[in-house]
mmCIF file of the C-alpha atoms, coordinates in Angstrom:
data_MODEL
# 
_entry.id   MODEL 
# 
loop_
_atom_site.group_PDB 
_atom_site.id 
_atom_site.type_symbol 
_atom_site.label_atom_id 
_atom_site.label_alt_id 
_atom_site.label_comp_id 
_atom_site.label_asym_id 
_atom_site.label_entity_id 
_atom_site.label_seq_id 
_atom_site.pdbx_PDB_ins_code 
_atom_site.Cartn_x 
_atom_site.Cartn_y 
_atom_site.Cartn_z 
_atom_site.occupancy 
_atom_site.B_iso_or_equiv 
_atom_site.pdbx_formal_charge 
_atom_site.auth_seq_id 
_atom_site.auth_comp_id 
_atom_site.auth_asym_id 
_atom_site.auth_atom_id 
_atom_site.pdbx_PDB_model_num 
ATOM 1   C CA . UNK A 1 1   ? -0.473  -7.766 3.245   1.00 0.00 ? 1   UNK A CA 1 
ATOM 2   C CA . UNK A 1 2   ? -3.747  -6.332 4.574   1.00 0.00 ? 2   UNK A CA 1 
ATOM 3   C CA . UNK A 1 3   ? -3.331  -4.204 7.688   1.00 0.00 ? 3   UNK A CA 1 
ATOM 4   C CA . UNK A 1 4   ? -5.187  -1.265 9.258   1.00 0.00 ? 4   UNK A CA 1 
ATOM 5   C CA . UNK A 1 5   ? -4.396  2.145  7.820   1.00 0.00 ? 5   UNK A CA 1 
ATOM 6   C CA . UNK A 1 6   ? -3.009  4.640  10.364  1.00 0.00 ? 6   UNK A CA 1 
ATOM 7   C CA . UNK A 1 7   ? -5.517  7.187  11.612  1.00 0.00 ? 7   UNK A CA 1 
ATOM 8   C CA . UNK A 1 8   ? -3.425  9.899  9.973   1.00 0.00 ? 8   UNK A CA 1 
ATOM 9   C CA . UNK A 1 9   ? -1.199  8.806  7.092   1.00 0.00 ? 9   UNK A CA 1 
ATOM 10  C CA . UNK A 1 10  ? 1.652   11.173 6.198   1.00 0.00 ? 10  UNK A CA 1 
ATOM 11  C CA . UNK A 1 11  ? 4.003   11.017 3.227   1.00 0.00 ? 11  UNK A CA 1 
ATOM 12  C CA . UNK A 1 12  ? 7.307   12.819 3.804   1.00 0.00 ? 12  UNK A CA 1 
ATOM 13  C CA . UNK A 1 13  ? 9.112   13.895 0.642   1.00 0.00 ? 13  UNK A CA 1 
ATOM 14  C CA . UNK A 1 14  ? 11.741  16.440 -0.315  1.00 0.00 ? 14  UNK A CA 1 
ATOM 15  C CA . UNK A 1 15  ? 12.730  18.993 -2.895  1.00 0.00 ? 15  UNK A CA 1 
ATOM 16  C CA . UNK A 1 16  ? 16.009  17.098 -3.422  1.00 0.00 ? 16  UNK A CA 1 
ATOM 17  C CA . UNK A 1 17  ? 18.227  14.430 -1.950  1.00 0.00 ? 17  UNK A CA 1 
ATOM 18  C CA . UNK A 1 18  ? 20.254  15.126 1.215   1.00 0.00 ? 18  UNK A CA 1 
ATOM 19  C CA . UNK A 1 19  ? 17.648  17.693 2.231   1.00 0.00 ? 19  UNK A CA 1 
ATOM 20  C CA . UNK A 1 20  ? 16.965  16.176 5.660   1.00 0.00 ? 20  UNK A CA 1 
ATOM 21  C CA . UNK A 1 21  ? 13.841  14.075 5.028   1.00 0.00 ? 21  UNK A CA 1 
ATOM 22  C CA . UNK A 1 22  ? 14.935  11.327 7.390   1.00 0.00 ? 22  UNK A CA 1 
ATOM 23  C CA . UNK A 1 23  ? 15.920  13.750 10.135  1.00 0.00 ? 23  UNK A CA 1 
ATOM 24  C CA . UNK A 1 24  ? 12.542  15.466 9.873   1.00 0.00 ? 24  UNK A CA 1 
ATOM 25  C CA . UNK A 1 25  ? 10.625  12.175 9.799   1.00 0.00 ? 25  UNK A CA 1 
ATOM 26  C CA . UNK A 1 26  ? 12.574  10.812 12.760  1.00 0.00 ? 26  UNK A CA 1 
ATOM 27  C CA . UNK A 1 27  ? 11.939  13.993 14.729  1.00 0.00 ? 27  UNK A CA 1 
ATOM 28  C CA . UNK A 1 28  ? 8.210   13.847 13.982  1.00 0.00 ? 28  UNK A CA 1 
ATOM 29  C CA . UNK A 1 29  ? 8.100   10.210 15.081  1.00 0.00 ? 29  UNK A CA 1 
ATOM 30  C CA . UNK A 1 30  ? 10.005  10.812 18.306  1.00 0.00 ? 30  UNK A CA 1 
ATOM 31  C CA . UNK A 1 31  ? 8.005   13.918 19.201  1.00 0.00 ? 31  UNK A CA 1 
ATOM 32  C CA . UNK A 1 32  ? 4.678   12.178 18.594  1.00 0.00 ? 32  UNK A CA 1 
ATOM 33  C CA . UNK A 1 33  ? 5.770   9.195  20.693  1.00 0.00 ? 33  UNK A CA 1 
ATOM 34  C CA . UNK A 1 34  ? 6.838   11.563 23.485  1.00 0.00 ? 34  UNK A CA 1 
ATOM 35  C CA . UNK A 1 35  ? 3.339   13.046 23.412  1.00 0.00 ? 35  UNK A CA 1 
ATOM 36  C CA . UNK A 1 36  ? 1.751   9.620  23.829  1.00 0.00 ? 36  UNK A CA 1 
ATOM 37  C CA . UNK A 1 37  ? 0.742   8.881  20.245  1.00 0.00 ? 37  UNK A CA 1 
ATOM 38  C CA . UNK A 1 38  ? 1.339   5.514  18.573  1.00 0.00 ? 38  UNK A CA 1 
ATOM 39  C CA . UNK A 1 39  ? 3.571   5.843  15.547  1.00 0.00 ? 39  UNK A CA 1 
ATOM 40  C CA . UNK A 1 40  ? 4.800   3.694  12.660  1.00 0.00 ? 40  UNK A CA 1 
ATOM 41  C CA . UNK A 1 41  ? 7.383   4.703  10.056  1.00 0.00 ? 41  UNK A CA 1 
ATOM 42  C CA . UNK A 1 42  ? 7.969   3.079  6.684   1.00 0.00 ? 42  UNK A CA 1 
ATOM 43  C CA . UNK A 1 43  ? 10.577  3.477  3.937   1.00 0.00 ? 43  UNK A CA 1 
ATOM 44  C CA . UNK A 1 44  ? 9.482   1.379  0.917   1.00 0.00 ? 44  UNK A CA 1 
ATOM 45  C CA . UNK A 1 45  ? 13.042  1.175  -0.456  1.00 0.00 ? 45  UNK A CA 1 
ATOM 46  C CA . UNK A 1 46  ? 16.345  2.679  0.560   1.00 0.00 ? 46  UNK A CA 1 
ATOM 47  C CA . UNK A 1 47  ? 19.751  3.115  -1.037  1.00 0.00 ? 47  UNK A CA 1 
ATOM 48  C CA . UNK A 1 48  ? 22.830  4.161  0.855   1.00 0.00 ? 48  UNK A CA 1 
ATOM 49  C CA . UNK A 1 49  ? 26.620  4.278  0.868   1.00 0.00 ? 49  UNK A CA 1 
ATOM 50  C CA . UNK A 1 50  ? 28.613  1.153  1.762   1.00 0.00 ? 50  UNK A CA 1 
ATOM 51  C CA . UNK A 1 51  ? 29.395  1.182  5.464   1.00 0.00 ? 51  UNK A CA 1 
ATOM 52  C CA . UNK A 1 52  ? 26.212  2.990  6.483   1.00 0.00 ? 52  UNK A CA 1 
ATOM 53  C CA . UNK A 1 53  ? 24.644  -0.190 7.881   1.00 0.00 ? 53  UNK A CA 1 
ATOM 54  C CA . UNK A 1 54  ? 27.610  -0.839 10.154  1.00 0.00 ? 54  UNK A CA 1 
ATOM 55  C CA . UNK A 1 55  ? 27.474  2.789  11.281  1.00 0.00 ? 55  UNK A CA 1 
ATOM 56  C CA . UNK A 1 56  ? 23.743  2.475  11.986  1.00 0.00 ? 56  UNK A CA 1 
ATOM 57  C CA . UNK A 1 57  ? 22.888  5.490  9.850   1.00 0.00 ? 57  UNK A CA 1 
ATOM 58  C CA . UNK A 1 58  ? 20.708  4.153  7.058   1.00 0.00 ? 58  UNK A CA 1 
ATOM 59  C CA . UNK A 1 59  ? 17.293  5.773  6.837   1.00 0.00 ? 59  UNK A CA 1 
ATOM 60  C CA . UNK A 1 60  ? 15.568  2.598  8.023   1.00 0.00 ? 60  UNK A CA 1 
ATOM 61  C CA . UNK A 1 61  ? 17.815  2.328  11.068  1.00 0.00 ? 61  UNK A CA 1 
ATOM 62  C CA . UNK A 1 62  ? 17.281  5.956  12.052  1.00 0.00 ? 62  UNK A CA 1 
ATOM 63  C CA . UNK A 1 63  ? 13.511  5.745  11.584  1.00 0.00 ? 63  UNK A CA 1 
ATOM 64  C CA . UNK A 1 64  ? 13.395  2.480  13.522  1.00 0.00 ? 64  UNK A CA 1 
ATOM 65  C CA . UNK A 1 65  ? 15.194  4.049  16.465  1.00 0.00 ? 65  UNK A CA 1 
ATOM 66  C CA . UNK A 1 66  ? 12.826  7.037  16.466  1.00 0.00 ? 66  UNK A CA 1 
ATOM 67  C CA . UNK A 1 67  ? 9.629   5.006  16.187  1.00 0.00 ? 67  UNK A CA 1 
ATOM 68  C CA . UNK A 1 68  ? 10.550  1.998  18.331  1.00 0.00 ? 68  UNK A CA 1 
ATOM 69  C CA . UNK A 1 69  ? 10.457  -0.530 15.486  1.00 0.00 ? 69  UNK A CA 1 
ATOM 70  C CA . UNK A 1 70  ? 12.884  -2.981 13.912  1.00 0.00 ? 70  UNK A CA 1 
ATOM 71  C CA . UNK A 1 71  ? 14.805  -1.673 10.864  1.00 0.00 ? 71  UNK A CA 1 
ATOM 72  C CA . UNK A 1 72  ? 13.436  -4.446 8.640   1.00 0.00 ? 72  UNK A CA 1 
ATOM 73  C CA . UNK A 1 73  ? 9.904   -3.511 9.680   1.00 0.00 ? 73  UNK A CA 1 
ATOM 74  C CA . UNK A 1 74  ? 10.613  0.004  8.426   1.00 0.00 ? 74  UNK A CA 1 
ATOM 75  C CA . UNK A 1 75  ? 12.102  -1.216 5.133   1.00 0.00 ? 75  UNK A CA 1 
ATOM 76  C CA . UNK A 1 76  ? 12.067  -4.856 3.961   1.00 0.00 ? 76  UNK A CA 1 
ATOM 77  C CA . UNK A 1 77  ? 15.513  -6.438 3.880   1.00 0.00 ? 77  UNK A CA 1 
ATOM 78  C CA . UNK A 1 78  ? 15.377  -7.081 0.127   1.00 0.00 ? 78  UNK A CA 1 
ATOM 79  C CA . UNK A 1 79  ? 14.807  -3.346 -0.491  1.00 0.00 ? 79  UNK A CA 1 
ATOM 80  C CA . UNK A 1 80  ? 18.120  -2.283 1.064   1.00 0.00 ? 80  UNK A CA 1 
ATOM 81  C CA . UNK A 1 81  ? 20.520  -1.259 -1.718  1.00 0.00 ? 81  UNK A CA 1 
ATOM 82  C CA . UNK A 1 82  ? 24.117  -0.338 -0.749  1.00 0.00 ? 82  UNK A CA 1 
ATOM 83  C CA . UNK A 1 83  ? 24.670  1.996  -3.709  1.00 0.00 ? 83  UNK A CA 1 
ATOM 84  C CA . UNK A 1 84  ? 24.092  5.745  -3.449  1.00 0.00 ? 84  UNK A CA 1 
ATOM 85  C CA . UNK A 1 85  ? 21.637  6.028  -6.359  1.00 0.00 ? 85  UNK A CA 1 
ATOM 86  C CA . UNK A 1 86  ? 17.874  6.230  -6.722  1.00 0.00 ? 86  UNK A CA 1 
ATOM 87  C CA . UNK A 1 87  ? 16.450  2.854  -5.567  1.00 0.00 ? 87  UNK A CA 1 
ATOM 88  C CA . UNK A 1 88  ? 15.575  1.390  -8.996  1.00 0.00 ? 88  UNK A CA 1 
ATOM 89  C CA . UNK A 1 89  ? 18.944  2.506  -10.382 1.00 0.00 ? 89  UNK A CA 1 
ATOM 90  C CA . UNK A 1 90  ? 20.724  1.026  -7.356  1.00 0.00 ? 90  UNK A CA 1 
ATOM 91  C CA . UNK A 1 91  ? 18.889  -2.263 -7.848  1.00 0.00 ? 91  UNK A CA 1 
ATOM 92  C CA . UNK A 1 92  ? 19.938  -2.332 -11.485 1.00 0.00 ? 92  UNK A CA 1 
ATOM 93  C CA . UNK A 1 93  ? 23.565  -1.547 -10.622 1.00 0.00 ? 93  UNK A CA 1 
ATOM 94  C CA . UNK A 1 94  ? 23.590  -4.430 -8.130  1.00 0.00 ? 94  UNK A CA 1 
ATOM 95  C CA . UNK A 1 95  ? 21.916  -6.862 -10.503 1.00 0.00 ? 95  UNK A CA 1 
ATOM 96  C CA . UNK A 1 96  ? 18.856  -7.115 -8.263  1.00 0.00 ? 96  UNK A CA 1 
ATOM 97  C CA . UNK A 1 97  ? 15.377  -7.664 -9.738  1.00 0.00 ? 97  UNK A CA 1 
ATOM 98  C CA . UNK A 1 98  ? 13.553  -4.571 -10.928 1.00 0.00 ? 98  UNK A CA 1 
ATOM 99  C CA . UNK A 1 99  ? 10.392  -3.506 -9.109  1.00 0.00 ? 99  UNK A CA 1 
ATOM 100 C CA . UNK A 1 100 ? 7.330   -1.336 -9.625  1.00 0.00 ? 100 UNK A CA 1 
ATOM 101 C CA . UNK A 1 101 ? 5.393   0.990  -7.343  1.00 0.00 ? 101 UNK A CA 1 
ATOM 102 C CA . UNK A 1 102 ? 2.790   -1.755 -7.002  1.00 0.00 ? 102 UNK A CA 1 
ATOM 103 C CA . UNK A 1 103 ? 5.533   -4.057 -5.709  1.00 0.00 ? 103 UNK A CA 1 
ATOM 104 C CA . UNK A 1 104 ? 6.687   -1.523 -3.118  1.00 0.00 ? 104 UNK A CA 1 
ATOM 105 C CA . UNK A 1 105 ? 3.236   -0.509 -1.934  1.00 0.00 ? 105 UNK A CA 1 
ATOM 106 C CA . UNK A 1 106 ? 2.094   -4.128 -1.887  1.00 0.00 ? 106 UNK A CA 1 
ATOM 107 C CA . UNK A 1 107 ? 4.776   -4.724 0.757   1.00 0.00 ? 107 UNK A CA 1 
ATOM 108 C CA . UNK A 1 108 ? 3.634   -1.767 2.843   1.00 0.00 ? 108 UNK A CA 1 
ATOM 109 C CA . UNK A 1 109 ? 2.063   -2.920 6.101   1.00 0.00 ? 109 UNK A CA 1 
ATOM 110 C CA . UNK A 1 110 ? 1.090   -1.390 9.423   1.00 0.00 ? 110 UNK A CA 1 
ATOM 111 C CA . UNK A 1 111 ? 0.776   -2.707 13.002  1.00 0.00 ? 111 UNK A CA 1 
ATOM 112 C CA . UNK A 1 112 ? -2.252  -4.848 13.798  1.00 0.00 ? 112 UNK A CA 1 
ATOM 113 C CA . UNK A 1 113 ? -3.695  -2.065 15.944  1.00 0.00 ? 113 UNK A CA 1 
ATOM 114 C CA . UNK A 1 114 ? -4.030  1.074  13.831  1.00 0.00 ? 114 UNK A CA 1 
ATOM 115 C CA . UNK A 1 115 ? -1.322  3.630  14.641  1.00 0.00 ? 115 UNK A CA 1 
ATOM 116 C CA . UNK A 1 116 ? -2.279  7.217  15.352  1.00 0.00 ? 116 UNK A CA 1 
ATOM 117 C CA . UNK A 1 117 ? 0.336   8.443  12.892  1.00 0.00 ? 117 UNK A CA 1 
ATOM 118 C CA . UNK A 1 118 ? 1.900   6.549  10.028  1.00 0.00 ? 118 UNK A CA 1 
ATOM 119 C CA . UNK A 1 119 ? 4.826   8.020  8.101   1.00 0.00 ? 119 UNK A CA 1 
ATOM 120 C CA . UNK A 1 120 ? 5.982   6.930  4.650   1.00 0.00 ? 120 UNK A CA 1 
ATOM 121 C CA . UNK A 1 121 ? 9.299   8.509  3.707   1.00 0.00 ? 121 UNK A CA 1 
ATOM 122 C CA . UNK A 1 122 ? 10.184  8.546  0.018   1.00 0.00 ? 122 UNK A CA 1 
ATOM 123 C CA . UNK A 1 123 ? 13.620  8.999  -1.581  1.00 0.00 ? 123 UNK A CA 1 
ATOM 124 C CA . UNK A 1 124 ? 15.243  11.953 -3.325  1.00 0.00 ? 124 UNK A CA 1 
ATOM 125 C CA . UNK A 1 125 ? 13.101  14.749 -4.728  1.00 0.00 ? 125 UNK A CA 1 
ATOM 126 C CA . UNK A 1 126 ? 9.428   14.427 -5.607  1.00 0.00 ? 126 UNK A CA 1 
ATOM 127 C CA . UNK A 1 127 ? 10.296  13.436 -9.181  1.00 0.00 ? 127 UNK A CA 1 
ATOM 128 C CA . UNK A 1 128 ? 13.209  11.134 -8.333  1.00 0.00 ? 128 UNK A CA 1 
ATOM 129 C CA . UNK A 1 129 ? 12.430  7.552  -9.396  1.00 0.00 ? 129 UNK A CA 1 
ATOM 130 C CA . UNK A 1 130 ? 11.314  5.209  -6.621  1.00 0.00 ? 130 UNK A CA 1 
ATOM 131 C CA . UNK A 1 131 ? 10.557  2.290  -8.936  1.00 0.00 ? 131 UNK A CA 1 
ATOM 132 C CA . UNK A 1 132 ? 10.790  1.495  -12.633 1.00 0.00 ? 132 UNK A CA 1 
ATOM 133 C CA . UNK A 1 133 ? 7.367   3.039  -13.235 1.00 0.00 ? 133 UNK A CA 1 
ATOM 134 C CA . UNK A 1 134 ? 6.998   5.901  -10.783 1.00 0.00 ? 134 UNK A CA 1 
ATOM 135 C CA . UNK A 1 135 ? 8.084   8.410  -8.188  1.00 0.00 ? 135 UNK A CA 1 
ATOM 136 C CA . UNK A 1 136 ? 6.716   10.162 -5.101  1.00 0.00 ? 136 UNK A CA 1 
ATOM 137 C CA . UNK A 1 137 ? 3.820   11.599 -7.097  1.00 0.00 ? 137 UNK A CA 1 
ATOM 138 C CA . UNK A 1 138 ? 2.757   8.059  -7.968  1.00 0.00 ? 138 UNK A CA 1 
ATOM 139 C CA . UNK A 1 139 ? 3.024   6.995  -4.318  1.00 0.00 ? 139 UNK A CA 1 
ATOM 140 C CA . UNK A 1 140 ? 0.829   9.878  -3.177  1.00 0.00 ? 140 UNK A CA 1 
ATOM 141 C CA . UNK A 1 141 ? -1.689  9.210  -5.917  1.00 0.00 ? 141 UNK A CA 1 
ATOM 142 C CA . UNK A 1 142 ? -2.024  5.586  -4.814  1.00 0.00 ? 142 UNK A CA 1 
ATOM 143 C CA . UNK A 1 143 ? -1.907  6.077  -1.035  1.00 0.00 ? 143 UNK A CA 1 
ATOM 144 C CA . UNK A 1 144 ? -4.060  9.229  -0.826  1.00 0.00 ? 144 UNK A CA 1 
ATOM 145 C CA . UNK A 1 145 ? -2.399  10.337 2.424   1.00 0.00 ? 145 UNK A CA 1 
ATOM 146 C CA . UNK A 1 146 ? -4.058  12.657 4.896   1.00 0.00 ? 146 UNK A CA 1 
ATOM 147 C CA . UNK A 1 147 ? -1.050  14.976 4.865   1.00 0.00 ? 147 UNK A CA 1 
ATOM 148 C CA . UNK A 1 148 ? 2.161   15.483 2.888   1.00 0.00 ? 148 UNK A CA 1 
ATOM 149 C CA . UNK A 1 149 ? 5.270   17.059 4.408   1.00 0.00 ? 149 UNK A CA 1 
ATOM 150 C CA . UNK A 1 150 ? 7.622   18.620 1.857   1.00 0.00 ? 150 UNK A CA 1 
ATOM 151 C CA . UNK A 1 151 ? 11.103  19.105 3.292   1.00 0.00 ? 151 UNK A CA 1 
ATOM 152 C CA . UNK A 1 152 ? 13.108  21.930 1.728   1.00 0.00 ? 152 UNK A CA 1 
ATOM 153 C CA . UNK A 1 153 ? 16.327  23.767 2.387   1.00 0.00 ? 153 UNK A CA 1 
ATOM 154 C CA . UNK A 1 154 ? 16.104  27.283 3.785   1.00 0.00 ? 154 UNK A CA 1 
ATOM 155 C CA . UNK A 1 155 ? 18.860  28.833 1.696   1.00 0.00 ? 155 UNK A CA 1 
ATOM 156 C CA . UNK A 1 156 ? 19.660  29.943 -1.823  1.00 0.00 ? 156 UNK A CA 1 
ATOM 157 C CA . UNK A 1 157 ? 17.517  28.350 -4.518  1.00 0.00 ? 157 UNK A CA 1 
ATOM 158 C CA . UNK A 1 158 ? 14.803  27.044 -2.220  1.00 0.00 ? 158 UNK A CA 1 
ATOM 159 C CA . UNK A 1 159 ? 11.994  29.184 -3.655  1.00 0.00 ? 159 UNK A CA 1 
ATOM 160 C CA . UNK A 1 160 ? 12.452  27.656 -7.096  1.00 0.00 ? 160 UNK A CA 1 
ATOM 161 C CA . UNK A 1 161 ? 12.719  24.092 -5.774  1.00 0.00 ? 161 UNK A CA 1 
ATOM 162 C CA . UNK A 1 162 ? 9.700   24.474 -3.491  1.00 0.00 ? 162 UNK A CA 1 
ATOM 163 C CA . UNK A 1 163 ? 7.505   26.002 -6.189  1.00 0.00 ? 163 UNK A CA 1 
ATOM 164 C CA . UNK A 1 164 ? 8.434   23.302 -8.715  1.00 0.00 ? 164 UNK A CA 1 
ATOM 165 C CA . UNK A 1 165 ? 7.868   20.545 -6.157  1.00 0.00 ? 165 UNK A CA 1 
ATOM 166 C CA . UNK A 1 166 ? 4.505   21.981 -5.114  1.00 0.00 ? 166 UNK A CA 1 
ATOM 167 C CA . UNK A 1 167 ? 3.386   22.195 -8.736  1.00 0.00 ? 167 UNK A CA 1 
ATOM 168 C CA . UNK A 1 168 ? 3.977   18.451 -9.048  1.00 0.00 ? 168 UNK A CA 1 
ATOM 169 C CA . UNK A 1 169 ? 2.367   17.645 -5.695  1.00 0.00 ? 169 UNK A CA 1 
ATOM 170 C CA . UNK A 1 170 ? -0.739  19.692 -6.447  1.00 0.00 ? 170 UNK A CA 1 
ATOM 171 C CA . UNK A 1 171 ? -1.525  17.405 -9.364  1.00 0.00 ? 171 UNK A CA 1 
ATOM 172 C CA . UNK A 1 172 ? -2.360  14.645 -6.870  1.00 0.00 ? 172 UNK A CA 1 
ATOM 173 C CA . UNK A 1 173 ? -3.303  16.363 -3.601  1.00 0.00 ? 173 UNK A CA 1 
ATOM 174 C CA . UNK A 1 174 ? -4.913  19.564 -2.380  1.00 0.00 ? 174 UNK A CA 1 
ATOM 175 C CA . UNK A 1 175 ? -2.637  22.435 -1.383  1.00 0.00 ? 175 UNK A CA 1 
ATOM 176 C CA . UNK A 1 176 ? -4.168  22.502 2.103   1.00 0.00 ? 176 UNK A CA 1 
ATOM 177 C CA . UNK A 1 177 ? -2.832  19.008 2.768   1.00 0.00 ? 177 UNK A CA 1 
ATOM 178 C CA . UNK A 1 178 ? 0.822   19.836 1.964   1.00 0.00 ? 178 UNK A CA 1 
ATOM 179 C CA . UNK A 1 179 ? 3.016   21.305 4.704   1.00 0.00 ? 179 UNK A CA 1 
ATOM 180 C CA . UNK A 1 180 ? 6.341   22.824 3.679   1.00 0.00 ? 180 UNK A CA 1 
ATOM 181 C CA . UNK A 1 181 ? 9.099   22.819 6.282   1.00 0.00 ? 181 UNK A CA 1 
ATOM 182 C CA . UNK A 1 182 ? 12.295  24.807 5.757   1.00 0.00 ? 182 UNK A CA 1 
ATOM 183 C CA . UNK A 1 183 ? 14.846  22.500 7.303   1.00 0.00 ? 183 UNK A CA 1 
ATOM 184 C CA . UNK A 1 184 ? 17.975  23.992 8.869   1.00 0.00 ? 184 UNK A CA 1 
ATOM 185 C CA . UNK A 1 185 ? 16.257  27.370 9.139   1.00 0.00 ? 185 UNK A CA 1 
ATOM 186 C CA . UNK A 1 186 ? 18.443  29.963 10.884  1.00 0.00 ? 186 UNK A CA 1 
ATOM 187 C CA . UNK A 1 187 ? 16.423  32.911 12.223  1.00 0.00 ? 187 UNK A CA 1 
ATOM 188 C CA . UNK A 1 188 ? 19.592  35.002 12.201  1.00 0.00 ? 188 UNK A CA 1 
ATOM 189 C CA . UNK A 1 189 ? 20.096  34.498 8.464   1.00 0.00 ? 189 UNK A CA 1 
ATOM 190 C CA . UNK A 1 190 ? 18.528  37.295 6.398   1.00 0.00 ? 190 UNK A CA 1 
ATOM 191 C CA . UNK A 1 191 ? 18.155  35.112 3.287   1.00 0.00 ? 191 UNK A CA 1 
ATOM 192 C CA . UNK A 1 192 ? 16.382  32.394 5.282   1.00 0.00 ? 192 UNK A CA 1 
ATOM 193 C CA . UNK A 1 193 ? 13.937  34.928 6.708   1.00 0.00 ? 193 UNK A CA 1 
ATOM 194 C CA . UNK A 1 194 ? 13.257  36.414 3.275   1.00 0.00 ? 194 UNK A CA 1 
ATOM 195 C CA . UNK A 1 195 ? 12.733  32.987 1.710   1.00 0.00 ? 195 UNK A CA 1 
ATOM 196 C CA . UNK A 1 196 ? 10.258  32.105 4.436   1.00 0.00 ? 196 UNK A CA 1 
ATOM 197 C CA . UNK A 1 197 ? 8.364   35.382 4.007   1.00 0.00 ? 197 UNK A CA 1 
ATOM 198 C CA . UNK A 1 198 ? 8.228   35.014 0.216   1.00 0.00 ? 198 UNK A CA 1 
ATOM 199 C CA . UNK A 1 199 ? 6.946   31.448 0.332   1.00 0.00 ? 199 UNK A CA 1 
ATOM 200 C CA . UNK A 1 200 ? 4.477   32.189 3.115   1.00 0.00 ? 200 UNK A CA 1 
ATOM 201 C CA . UNK A 1 201 ? 2.843   34.939 1.064   1.00 0.00 ? 201 UNK A CA 1 
ATOM 202 C CA . UNK A 1 202 ? 3.062   33.385 -2.394  1.00 0.00 ? 202 UNK A CA 1 
ATOM 203 C CA . UNK A 1 203 ? 2.043   29.764 -1.700  1.00 0.00 ? 203 UNK A CA 1 
ATOM 204 C CA . UNK A 1 204 ? -1.334  28.368 -0.714  1.00 0.00 ? 204 UNK A CA 1 
ATOM 205 C CA . UNK A 1 205 ? 0.439   25.908 1.548   1.00 0.00 ? 205 UNK A CA 1 
ATOM 206 C CA . UNK A 1 206 ? 1.338   26.221 5.207   1.00 0.00 ? 206 UNK A CA 1 
ATOM 207 C CA . UNK A 1 207 ? 5.065   26.996 5.377   1.00 0.00 ? 207 UNK A CA 1 
ATOM 208 C CA . UNK A 1 208 ? 6.859   26.143 8.617   1.00 0.00 ? 208 UNK A CA 1 
ATOM 209 C CA . UNK A 1 209 ? 10.149  27.635 9.724   1.00 0.00 ? 209 UNK A CA 1 
ATOM 210 C CA . UNK A 1 210 ? 10.927  24.641 11.941  1.00 0.00 ? 210 UNK A CA 1 
ATOM 211 C CA . UNK A 1 211 ? 9.934   21.021 12.304  1.00 0.00 ? 211 UNK A CA 1 
ATOM 212 C CA . UNK A 1 212 ? 8.523   21.480 15.804  1.00 0.00 ? 212 UNK A CA 1 
ATOM 213 C CA . UNK A 1 213 ? 5.426   23.264 14.511  1.00 0.00 ? 213 UNK A CA 1 
ATOM 214 C CA . UNK A 1 214 ? 4.730   20.464 12.024  1.00 0.00 ? 214 UNK A CA 1 
ATOM 215 C CA . UNK A 1 215 ? 4.086   17.997 14.857  1.00 0.00 ? 215 UNK A CA 1 
ATOM 216 C CA . UNK A 1 216 ? 1.152   19.980 16.220  1.00 0.00 ? 216 UNK A CA 1 
ATOM 217 C CA . UNK A 1 217 ? -0.251  20.389 12.715  1.00 0.00 ? 217 UNK A CA 1 
ATOM 218 C CA . UNK A 1 218 ? -0.178  16.641 12.143  1.00 0.00 ? 218 UNK A CA 1 
ATOM 219 C CA . UNK A 1 219 ? -1.612  15.695 15.523  1.00 0.00 ? 219 UNK A CA 1 
ATOM 220 C CA . UNK A 1 220 ? -4.411  18.191 14.908  1.00 0.00 ? 220 UNK A CA 1 
ATOM 221 C CA . UNK A 1 221 ? -5.054  16.441 11.595  1.00 0.00 ? 221 UNK A CA 1 
ATOM 222 C CA . UNK A 1 222 ? -5.866  13.255 13.530  1.00 0.00 ? 222 UNK A CA 1 
ATOM 223 C CA . UNK A 1 223 ? -9.276  14.679 14.390  1.00 0.00 ? 223 UNK A CA 1 
ATOM 224 C CA . UNK A 1 224 ? -10.146 15.229 10.728  1.00 0.00 ? 224 UNK A CA 1 
ATOM 225 C CA . UNK A 1 225 ? -8.402  12.228 9.150   1.00 0.00 ? 225 UNK A CA 1 
ATOM 226 C CA . UNK A 1 226 ? -11.616 10.235 8.818   1.00 0.00 ? 226 UNK A CA 1 
ATOM 227 C CA . UNK A 1 227 ? -13.181 13.063 6.843   1.00 0.00 ? 227 UNK A CA 1 
ATOM 228 C CA . UNK A 1 228 ? -10.472 13.436 4.227   1.00 0.00 ? 228 UNK A CA 1 
# 
């Protein structure tokens, strides 16, 4: 489906699963909407635990609520897989047809009037499979987003996971376009503060201690999106 690309396209990915990607994406959507920007959020495929739909807590449902869309606009109905595995593995476990990155991205569409900010949230870590033939790196390579938000934990082990994830991301996008956010950062936690300081001095990327500062970085990127 041909539709206008958002003025600033953002891919949100994570260093692992259960890292808070959806919470961060939903916050960014809601904050941008509150500031008067038009927003669209997309999740090409989602897998989840049985019962999550009834509870209203699948990623698509949460992103829909934050961006003012319908859940099936966020993620097509046939890409909802009620098995807690990577999407292509969940599809296989359910006996559903396999799919490629081209299939997923071919279903990606945006509102008729170009949104100021468009978010594409992936699944799992940056190297977790999203389709039979690719992962988040493949999505970024094909979409060429204006910005990438890498969601990481703030605690033990995060330096290793961030550095490894950035090494993969830098194969397809410039360091300046990747924002790292340490989710669940506690300023009273000495380890969190030390992890932030280490990453801030050792990485080329902007490292944020909270998701609030990411919003201003992305809205500022709107002015330069056409010159990417």
